FIBAMI-771788 format. One line per 5 residues: their letters; for each residue x, y, z of N, C-alpha, C. Coordinates in steps of 0.2 Angstrom, whole numbers, plus 5000, padded with zeros to 4 digits. Atoms other than C-alpha are relative to their C-alpha. Example, Ala and Ser with C-alpha at 12.3 -4.5 7.8 and 13.67 -1.06 7.14 Angstrom:
BEGIN
AS) 5004 4994 5000 5062 4978 5039 5004 5006 5000; 4996 4994 4999 5068 4995 5036 4996 5005 5003
This chain:
BEGIN
XXXXX) 4994 4998 5004 5495 5465 5558 5005 5004 5004; 4994 4997 4996 5512 5470 5565 5003 5005 4995; 4997 4994 5005 5518 5487 5558 5006 5003 5004; 4994 4996 4998 5535 5495 5560 4999 5007 4997; 4999 4993 5003 5536 5514 5558 5006 5003 5002
XXXXX) 4994 4996 4998 5552 5524 5557 4998 5007 5001; 5001 4993 4998 5552 5541 5565 5006 5003 5002; 4994 4996 4999 5564 5555 5567 4998 5007 5003; 5000 4994 4997 5567 5570 5577 5003 5005 4995; 4997 4995 5004 5570 5586 5567 4999 5007 5003
XXXXX) 5001 4993 4997 5573 5604 5571 4995 5004 4996; 5005 4996 5002 5559 5616 5569 5003 5007 4998; 4996 4994 5002 5566 5630 5558 4996 5005 4996; 5004 4995 5004 5551 5639 5550 5001 5007 5002; 4999 4993 4998 5553 5655 5561 5006 5001 5004
XXXXX) 4994 4999 4995 5570 5652 5569 5006 5003 4996; 4994 4997 5003 5586 5661 5566 5006 4995 5000; 4996 5006 5000 5598 5648 5560 5007 5003 5000; 4993 4999 5000 5617 5648 5564 5004 4994 4998; 4995 5006 5002 5631 5637 5557 5006 5000 5005
XXXXX) 4995 5001 4995 5643 5630 5570 5005 4995 4997; 4995 5004 5002 5659 5622 5563 4997 4995 4994; 5002 5003 5006 5651 5617 5547 4993 4996 5001; 5007 5004 4999 5634 5610 5554 4995 5005 5003; 5005 4996 4998 5618 5618 5559 5000 5000 5008
XXXXX) 5000 5000 4993 5618 5624 5577 4993 4999 5003; 5006 5002 4997 5604 5615 5586 4998 5002 5007; 5001 4999 4993 5606 5621 5603 4994 5004 5002; 5006 4996 4998 5592 5634 5603 4994 4999 4996; 5005 5002 5004 5581 5625 5591 4995 4995 5003
XXXXX) 5005 5005 4997 5565 5616 5596 5000 4994 4995; 5000 5006 5004 5565 5598 5590 4993 4997 5000; 5007 5003 5000 5549 5590 5584 5000 4994 4995; 5001 5006 5005 5543 5574 5575 5000 5002 4993; 5000 4999 5007 5546 5574 5557 4993 5000 4997
XXXXX) 5008 5000 5002 5529 5579 5549 4998 4994 4996; 5003 5006 5004 5528 5565 5536 5000 4993 5005; 5000 5006 4996 5533 5552 5550 4994 5000 5005; 5005 4999 4995 5519 5559 5561 4993 4997 4996; 5006 5003 5004 5506 5554 5547 5001 4993 5000
XXXXX) 4999 5007 5000 5514 5537 5546 4998 4997 5006; 5002 5003 4994 5512 5534 5564 4992 5000 5001; 5007 4999 4999 5494 5540 5564 4997 4994 4995; 5003 5005 5004 5490 5528 5549 5001 4993 5003; 4999 5007 4998 5498 5513 5557 4996 4999 5006
XXXXX) 5005 5001 4995 5488 5516 5573 4993 4999 4998; 5007 5001 5002 5472 5518 5564 4999 4993 4997; 5001 5007 5002 5475 5501 5555 4999 4995 5005; 5000 5005 4994 5478 5492 5571 4994 5001 5004; 5006 4999 4996 5463 5500 5579 4994 4997 4996
XXXXX) 5006 5003 5004 5452 5494 5565 5000 4993 4999; 4999 5007 5002 5459 5477 5562 5004 4996 5005; 4996 5003 4995 5470 5473 5577 5007 5000 4998; 4992 5000 5002 5489 5471 5578 5003 5004 5005; 4996 4996 4996 5503 5481 5585 5004 5004 4996
XXXXX) 4996 4995 5004 5513 5496 5580 5007 5001 5004; 4993 5000 4997 5532 5496 5584 5003 5006 4997; 4996 4995 5003 5542 5512 5582 5007 4999 5001; 4993 5001 5000 5560 5514 5578 5003 5007 4998; 4997 4994 5002 5571 5529 5578 5008 4999 5001
XXXXX) 4993 5000 4999 5590 5533 5577 5002 5007 5002; 4998 4994 4998 5598 5547 5586 5003 5000 5007; 4997 5000 4993 5605 5553 5603 4994 5000 5005; 5004 5001 4995 5597 5552 5620 4994 5005 5000; 5005 4995 5000 5586 5568 5617 4995 4998 4995
XXXXX) 5005 5002 5005 5578 5559 5602 4995 4995 5002; 5005 5005 4997 5569 5547 5614 4993 5004 5000; 5007 4996 5000 5555 5561 5614 4996 4998 4995; 5004 5001 5006 5549 5557 5597 4997 4993 5001; 5003 5006 4998 5546 5539 5603 4995 5000 5005
XXXXX) 5005 4999 4995 5537 5544 5618 4993 5003 4997; 5006 4997 5003 5525 5555 5607 4997 4995 4996; 5003 5005 5003 5522 5540 5596 4996 4995 5004; 5003 5005 4996 5518 5529 5610 4994 5003 5003; 5006 4997 4997 5506 5542 5617 4994 5000 4994
XXXXX) 5005 5000 5005 5497 5542 5600 4997 4993 4999; 5003 5007 5000 5494 5523 5602 5004 4994 4998; 4995 5005 5001 5510 5514 5597 5001 4995 5006; 5000 5005 4995 5513 5498 5607 5007 4999 5003; 4993 5001 4998 5532 5497 5608 5005 5005 4996
XXXXX) 4995 4995 5003 5548 5507 5603 5007 4998 5001; 4993 5002 4999 5566 5504 5600 5004 5006 4998; 4996 4994 5001 5580 5517 5600 5007 4998 4998; 4993 5001 5002 5596 5515 5590 5004 5006 5002; 4997 4994 4997 5607 5526 5600 5008 4998 5001
XXXXX) 4993 5001 5000 5626 5526 5597 5004 5005 4996; 4996 4996 5004 5639 5538 5592 5003 4998 4993; 4998 5003 5006 5645 5526 5579 4996 5001 4994; 5005 4999 5005 5629 5529 5569 5001 5007 4997; 5000 4993 5002 5633 5548 5567 5004 5001 4993
XXXXX) 4997 4999 5007 5637 5554 5549 4998 4995 4995; 5003 5005 5005 5628 5540 5541 4996 5003 4994; 5004 4998 5005 5621 5543 5524 4994 4996 4999; 5006 5004 5001 5604 5536 5518 5001 4993 4999; 4998 5007 5002 5612 5520 5511 5002 4997 5006
XXXXX) 4997 5003 4994 5621 5517 5527 4995 4999 5006; 5005 5001 4995 5606 5521 5538 4995 4994 4998; 5004 5005 5003 5596 5509 5527 5003 4993 5003; 4996 5007 4998 5609 5495 5531 4999 4999 5008; 5001 5001 4992 5608 5499 5550 4993 4998 5002
XXXXX) 5007 5002 4999 5589 5499 5550 4998 4993 4998; 5002 5007 5002 5588 5483 5540 5003 4995 5005; 4997 5005 4995 5600 5474 5552 4996 5000 5006; 5003 5000 4993 5590 5480 5567 4993 4997 4999; 5007 5002 5001 5573 5475 5560 4999 4993 4997
XXXXX) 5000 5007 5003 5577 5458 5552 4998 4995 5005; 5002 5005 4996 5568 5444 5560 4994 5003 5005; 5005 4997 4996 5555 5456 5568 4993 4998 4998; 5006 5002 5002 5541 5448 5558 4995 5005 4999; 5005 4995 5002 5533 5464 5552 4997 4999 4994
XXXXX) 5004 5001 5006 5519 5463 5540 5001 5007 4995; 5000 4993 5004 5521 5482 5535 5005 5004 5003; 4996 4995 4997 5534 5495 5537 4998 5006 4997; 5001 4993 5003 5530 5513 5535 5005 5005 5002; 4996 4994 4998 5541 5528 5534 4997 5006 4997
XXXXX) 5002 4994 5003 5538 5546 5530 5003 5001 4993; 4997 4999 5006 5541 5551 5512 5007 5003 5000; 4993 4997 4999 5556 5562 5517 5000 5003 5007; 4999 4997 4994 5563 5571 5532 5000 5008 4998; 5000 4993 5002 5561 5590 5533 5007 5003 5001
XXXXX) 4993 4997 4999 5579 5593 5538 5004 4999 4994; 4996 5002 5006 5587 5584 5523 4996 5000 4994; 5004 5000 5006 5573 5581 5511 5003 4995 4995; 4997 5004 5005 5582 5567 5502 4995 4994 4998; 5005 5005 5003 5567 5555 5501 5003 4993 4998
XXXXX) 4997 5006 5002 5578 5540 5500 5001 4994 5005; 4999 5006 4995 5580 5530 5516 4995 4995 5000; 5006 5006 5000 5563 5521 5515 5001 4996 4994; 4999 5005 5006 5566 5515 5497 5006 4996 5001; 4994 5004 4999 5584 5510 5501 4999 4994 5005
XXXXX) 5001 5006 4995 5578 5500 5516 4996 4995 4997; 5004 5005 5004 5565 5491 5505 5005 4996 4996; 4995 5004 5004 5580 5486 5494 5004 4996 5005; 4996 5004 4995 5590 5480 5509 4996 4994 5002; 5004 5005 4998 5576 5470 5515 4997 4995 4995
XXXXX) 5003 5004 5006 5570 5463 5498 4993 5001 5000; 5007 4999 5000 5553 5470 5500 4997 5004 4995; 5004 4996 5004 5540 5476 5488 4999 5007 5003; 5002 4994 4996 5537 5495 5491 4996 5005 4995; 5004 4995 5004 5527 5510 5485 5001 5006 5004
XXXXX) 4999 4994 4997 5530 5528 5488 4995 5005 5000; 5005 4995 5000 5520 5544 5491 4993 4998 5001; 5007 5003 4999 5505 5535 5498 4996 5005 5003; 5006 4996 4997 5489 5545 5501 4994 4996 5003; 5006 5004 4997 5478 5530 5506 5003 4993 5000
XXXXX) 4998 5007 4999 5481 5512 5512 4994 4996 5002; 5006 5004 4999 5469 5498 5511 5003 4993 5002; 4997 5007 4999 5476 5482 5520 4995 4995 4999; 5005 5005 5001 5468 5466 5515 5004 4993 5002; 4998 5007 4998 5471 5447 5516 5007 4999 4996
XXXXX) 4993 5002 5003 5490 5445 5512 5002 5006 4995; 4998 4995 5004 5491 5462 5503 4998 5007 5003; 5002 4993 4998 5490 5481 5505 4999 5004 4993; 5001 4996 5006 5482 5492 5491 5002 5007 5002; 4998 4993 4999 5491 5509 5490 4998 5004 4995
XXXXX) 5001 4995 5005 5485 5524 5482 5006 5005 5001; 4994 4996 5000 5500 5534 5477 4999 5007 4996; 5000 4993 5003 5501 5553 5473 5005 5001 4994; 4996 4999 5005 5508 5557 5456 5000 5007 4998; 5000 4994 5002 5511 5572 5446 4994 5003 4997
XXXXX) 5006 4997 5004 5498 5584 5439 4994 4998 5003; 5006 5002 4996 5485 5580 5452 4997 4993 4998; 5003 5006 5001 5484 5562 5447 5003 4995 5005; 4998 5005 4995 5486 5546 5457 4999 4993 4997; 5001 5007 5002 5487 5527 5455 5000 4995 5005
XXXXX) 5000 5006 4995 5483 5511 5464 5004 4995 4999; 4996 5006 5001 5495 5497 5467 4999 4996 5006; 5001 5005 4995 5493 5481 5476 5007 4997 5002; 4994 5003 4998 5508 5475 5486 4999 4994 5004; 5000 5006 4996 5510 5457 5493 5004 5002 5007
XXXXX) 4997 4999 4993 5514 5458 5512 5005 4994 5001; 4998 4994 4998 5527 5460 5519 5002 5005 4995; 4999 4995 5005 5529 5477 5511 5002 5006 5004; 4998 4994 4997 5536 5494 5514 4997 5006 4996; 5003 4995 5003 5527 5510 5510 5002 5007 5003
XXXXX) 4999 4993 4997 5532 5529 5512 4994 5004 4999; 5007 4996 5000 5518 5540 5517 5001 5007 4999; 5000 4993 5002 5514 5557 5510 4996 5004 5006; 5004 4996 4996 5507 5571 5521 4993 5001 4997; 5007 4999 5003 5488 5573 5520 4996 4993 5000
XXXXX) 5004 5007 5000 5484 5554 5521 4995 5000 5005; 5005 5000 4995 5475 5557 5537 5001 5007 5004; 5000 4994 4996 5473 5570 5551 5003 4997 5007; 4997 5003 4994 5486 5565 5565 4996 5003 5007; 5003 4998 4994 5478 5565 5582 5004 5005 5005
XXXXX) 4997 4996 4996 5482 5578 5595 5003 4996 5006; 4996 5004 4994 5495 5572 5609 5001 5005 5005; 4999 4995 4994 5493 5581 5626 5006 4998 5004; 4995 5001 4995 5506 5583 5639 4999 4994 5004; 5002 5006 4995 5496 5571 5650 5001 4993 4996
XXXXX) 4999 5006 5004 5496 5558 5636 5007 4998 5000; 4993 5001 5000 5515 5559 5635 5002 4997 5007; 4999 5003 4993 5516 5557 5654 4998 4993 5001; 5003 5006 4999 5506 5542 5654 5004 4994 4997; 4995 5005 5003 5519 5533 5643 5007 5000 5002
XXXXX) 4993 4999 4997 5534 5539 5653 5003 4993 5002; 4997 5006 4996 5536 5522 5662 5000 4994 4995; 4999 5005 5004 5535 5512 5646 5007 4999 4998; 4993 5002 5002 5551 5503 5642 5002 5001 4993; 4998 4999 5007 5560 5508 5626 5007 4996 4999
XXXXX) 4994 5004 5002 5573 5496 5619 5005 5004 4998; 4994 4996 5002 5590 5503 5618 5005 4995 4995; 4995 5004 5004 5601 5496 5603 5006 5004 4998; 4994 4997 5002 5619 5500 5601 5003 4997 4994; 4997 5003 5006 5631 5497 5587 5002 4993 5001
XXXXX) 4998 5007 4999 5638 5481 5595 4994 4995 5000; 5005 5004 5000 5621 5474 5596 4998 4997 4993; 5002 5001 5007 5619 5474 5577 5005 4995 4997; 4995 5005 5003 5635 5464 5574 5003 5003 4993; 4997 4997 5006 5640 5477 5560 5007 5002 5002
XXXXX) 4993 4998 5000 5659 5480 5557 5000 5008 5001; 5000 4993 4999 5664 5498 5562 5001 5004 4994; 4999 4997 5007 5669 5502 5544 4993 5000 4996; 5007 5000 5003 5650 5498 5540 4996 5006 5002; 5004 4995 4996 5644 5513 5551 5003 5007 4999
XXXXX) 4998 4994 5000 5644 5531 5551 5003 5003 4994; 4997 4997 5005 5654 5543 5540 5004 4996 4996; 4995 5004 5003 5667 5530 5536 4997 4996 4994; 5004 5005 5004 5654 5519 5527 4996 5004 4995; 5004 4996 5004 5645 5533 5518 5003 5002 4993
XXXXX) 4998 4998 5006 5645 5536 5500 4999 5008 4998; 5001 4993 5001 5639 5554 5502 5003 5004 5006; 4996 4996 4995 5650 5567 5512 4998 5007 4999; 5002 4993 5000 5644 5584 5517 5006 5004 5000; 4994 4996 5001 5657 5596 5511 5000 5007 5003
XXXXX) 5000 4994 4997 5651 5612 5517 4992 5002 5002; 5007 4998 4998 5635 5621 5525 5001 5008 5001; 5000 4993 4999 5632 5640 5524 4993 5003 4999; 5006 4996 5001 5618 5652 5525 5001 5004 4994; 4999 4996 5006 5614 5661 5509 5002 5007 5001
XXXXX) 4998 4993 4999 5621 5679 5507 4994 5004 5001; 5005 4995 4999 5610 5693 5513 4999 5004 4993; 5001 4996 5005 5602 5703 5499 5000 5007 5002; 4999 4993 4999 5602 5722 5497 4994 5003 5003; 5006 4998 4998 5584 5723 5503 4995 5002 4995
XXXXX) 5005 4998 5005 5568 5729 5495 5001 5008 4998; 5000 4993 5002 5567 5745 5485 4992 5003 5001; 5007 4998 4999 5552 5755 5491 4998 5006 4995; 5002 4996 5005 5542 5764 5479 4994 5005 5003; 5005 4995 4997 5531 5780 5483 4997 5004 4994
XXXXX) 5004 4996 5005 5518 5790 5474 4993 4997 4999; 5006 5003 5002 5501 5787 5466 5000 4994 4996; 5001 5006 5004 5494 5772 5457 5004 5000 4994; 4997 4999 5007 5499 5778 5440 5008 5000 5001; 4993 4999 4999 5516 5783 5446 5004 4993 5002
XXXXX) 4997 5007 4998 5519 5766 5455 5001 4995 4994; 5000 5004 5006 5514 5757 5439 5006 5001 4996; 4995 4998 5004 5526 5767 5429 5007 4998 5003; 4993 5001 4997 5541 5765 5441 5001 4992 5000; 5000 5007 5000 5537 5746 5443 5002 4997 4993
XXXXX) 4999 5002 5007 5537 5744 5424 5007 5002 4998; 4993 4998 5002 5553 5754 5422 5005 4995 5003; 4995 5004 4996 5562 5743 5435 5000 4993 4996; 5000 5006 5003 5556 5727 5426 5003 5000 4993; 4997 5000 5007 5562 5733 5409 5008 5000 5002
XXXXX) 4993 4999 4999 5579 5738 5417 5003 4993 5002; 4998 5007 4998 5580 5720 5425 4999 4995 4994; 5000 5005 5006 5576 5712 5408 4993 4996 5001; 5007 5004 4999 5558 5706 5414 4995 5002 4995; 5005 4998 5006 5549 5716 5400 5004 5002 4994
X) 4997 4998 5006 5553 5718 5382 4999 5007 4998
């Protein structure tokens, strides 16, 4: 089975002090890591090929520094990687990205395309679905289990209220992968060093044959108007005294704020 996995480098912001520079997040001092959901997708693809044969191809879009996410995927067991790297791609919304990806992968002969459910930096959860539409492929989202078979893949999807459903998709197909579908393997520094000499295909805008007006912010239906950090609050109100006193004070504050009748 030939599997394509879309991966993305994202900033790690869990414990970082964020700064806004000219309407965009300042990434200079932030650590870049593989998008969590994409990491699960790579692991699932590698496991499928380890069990039944085939190859895993990675694809990312970004600047030169984003090559690291491909090296990490190769160290996990992927067999090849391609990098869409061109300033013309900057500012693309999910629909435009899907068009770029679709042009890049057409004719690749992929049986299965995997993407993460969403990216942690934007959380729009739409690029994978839009790519399926561009390619005319059956698709399923929020996958928590995959069972490849003869000419099909059975997908267990996570639904609301702790429920799930199984759907069978004819191949080729596209699936967006939810976190928790597996336990991604640990990638050591030595493992990444071992794949440093592997060639990564570089793809620029001219290679896709797309018109300039079909790329970047000019082609996007969604435009970012502004980005700002939320205003700082006044801070916490510290209460002192014994347990009874603390309960009385807390109840009084809740009544004052409208939390109690």
